[in-house]
C-alpha positions, -999 to +999 in steps of 0.1 A: -127+368-736-161+384-731-186+369-707-210+360-735-181+343-755-170+324-724-206+313-718-208+300-753-175+281-749-186+265-717-222+256-730-206+239-762-181+221-741-211+209-717-230+196-748-199+177-759-196+161-725-231+148-726-221+120-751-222+091-725-220+062-750-194+052-775-194+024-803-172-005-793-180-028-822-207-047-840-228-076-828-236-109-843-263-094-866-239-066-877-256-039-858-233-015-839-235-019-803-231+008-778-216+006-742-220+031-714-190+053-707-175+047-673-183+075-648-158+090-626-173+073-596-170+039-612-135+046-622-127+056-586-143+024-573-124+003-597-090+018-593-092+028-557-079+063-565-096+097-566-078+120-591-080+155-579-075+189-596-060+214-571-054+251-567-022+261-549-034+287-524-024+290-487-035+276-464-057+252-485-031+235-504+007+244-500+035+228-519+071+226-505+092+236-534+122+218-521+106+185-511+076+185-534+055+176-503+019+189-499+002+204-468-027+224-459-063+224-448-076+205-478-048+179-475-059+172-440-094+167-452-084+143-480-060+123-457-091+118-434-110+106-464-084+081-473-082+067-437-120+063-435-126+050-470-093+034-481-095+053-514-062+071-523-062+107-533-039+116-560-031+154-567-032+148-606-033+183-621-029+218-608-058+239-622-068+274-621-100+295-621-102+295-660-095+259-668-110+237-640-142+230-661-123+218-692-101+197-668-133+180-654-151+175-688-119+161-705-118+134-678-082+142-668-095+146-632-123+132-612-131+163-593-116+195-580-105+188-544-098+224-535-123+252-530-139+266-561-162+296-556-196+282-567-220+304-588-253+294-603-240+297-638-215+268-631-245+244-622-248+237-661-215+221-662-205+211-626-220+197-594-209+211-560-208+194-527-222+205-494-202+234-479-175+226-452-169+262-443-177+298-456-157+329-467-171+364-469-166+383-502-157+419-493-145+450-510-107+452-512-090+485-518-057+501-516-044+507-481-045+545-483-081+545-497-106+567-476-135+573-499-156+544-487-176+536-455-192+504-443-220+504-469-211+483-500-234+505-520-207+532-518-193+513-547-224+514-568-214+547-588-204+556-623-173+571-608-162+538-595-142+510-615-142+474-603-117+447-614-132+412-620-123+380-637-142+374-669-168+346-665-160+343-629-184+347-600-166+380-591-180+394-625-216+380-622-219+391-585-203+424-592-225+434-621-256+423-602-246+442-570-229+473-585-249+479-616-238+515-620-201+509-617-176+504-645-158+470-648-124+461-660-123+423-670-091+402-667-085+368-679-102+340-659-067+325-650-053+356-636-035+349-604-044+369-571-009+385-572-016+401-605-051+412-596-040+429-564-011+445-583-033+459-608-053+474-580-021+490-566-014+504-601-048+521-600-063+502-629-094+500-609-106+512-575-118+479-559-117+442-563-141+417-546-121+390-527-121+371-493-102+380-463-078+350-465-066+361-500-060+396-486-041+382-456-018+359-478-009+388-501-002+411-472+022+388-457+046+394-486+033+429-493+025+445-459+006+478-458-004+478-495-041+467-496-070+463-471-103+444-469-130+469-457-150+462-426-184+464-442-218+462-425-228+434-448-206+412-470-210+414-509-217+376-509-212+346-485-190+321-505-194+284-496-162+264-497-170+232-516-157+204-537-168+201-573-172+173-598-188+168-632-224+177-637-236+141-640-214+127-611-242+122-586-227+092-569-193+108-566-208+140-551-227+118-526-195+103-515-179+136-510-210+149-491-205+119-469-170+131-461-182+166-453-209+153-430-186+131-412-160+159-406-187+184-395-207+159-372-176+146-352-160+180-348-130+172-370-137+200-393-134+226-366-101+211-354-087+213-390-100+249-394-084+259-360-051+243-371-050+263-404-068+295-399-041+322-403-059+347-381-094+348-363-125+355-382-114+344-417-132+310-417-170+312-412-180+279-396-211+258-407-239+261-382-249+230-363-280+213-379-297+212-345-305+234-315-292+219-282-321+211-257-323+232-226-345+230-196-365+259-209-374+239-239-385+207-220-423+203-220-439+202-185-445+166-173-477+177-154-499+190-181-530+194-159-511+218-135-503+242-163-526+273-167-533+263-203-547+229-192-583+236-180-604+205-170-636+201-190-666+198-166-699+183-173-714+219-176-689+228-201-695+197-223-716+203-254 
């Protein structure tokens, strides 16, 4: 599906989702009455359960194929959420990068509780939480590739072909950053294994991914691909939860979770527990600068050179 076609489908779906009332019957005067549709937040409060869409991708959400048990970075975060709020988190539906918008708009899930790469184009149909960590999007090439240096603009050439997912942030970012390059679009629900395999099959020269994805693929396919050490990432990607575009109360609740995890240090402990190798997770900066003695204002203002007493002669 072309980007323009995908945008049209998403826009039409968004318009449909804006119908927030439904006819439930007629009043005493025979006039049809409308009632407001229950929001996802209201449903969560009524049932005590947050229905999550999720993407299976280590180390964020991992499923044990023998026991069916889930573990991972996001699972630790949501277990913390349950302990603090009493709200149960249910992993309701496995989604992918091509169908998560429809899953939200259909009401099958209340939110996507694994990281979705945000893009400004998605703000028409979804609302994102505060970031709880970041990933850097970097060029990924075949392991034997030697043509490129640390400057990402080496890829901005008519001779270079870049693989992207149609309608995904990899396409919007790629086309904006590498306007001269050629692009090969793949279906939005293409898994990372297929994307990297097409890179190995030389269907394109580069893909834009994060270092964790490269690490996970390389664990099973060592020495096949590499993330380039570039002087500047293609883009810094916030890791965030996502809900429906009108779900302000629900995103406020998830923002509260993120704030709590960051401010008490639990987020760093979770990241330390699950980071596969140093440097993959980029931590959120503290919202303050620790005070030092150099920053403390002098107590005796009159003794400082800047404080010159005003004499009678100097008065106007």
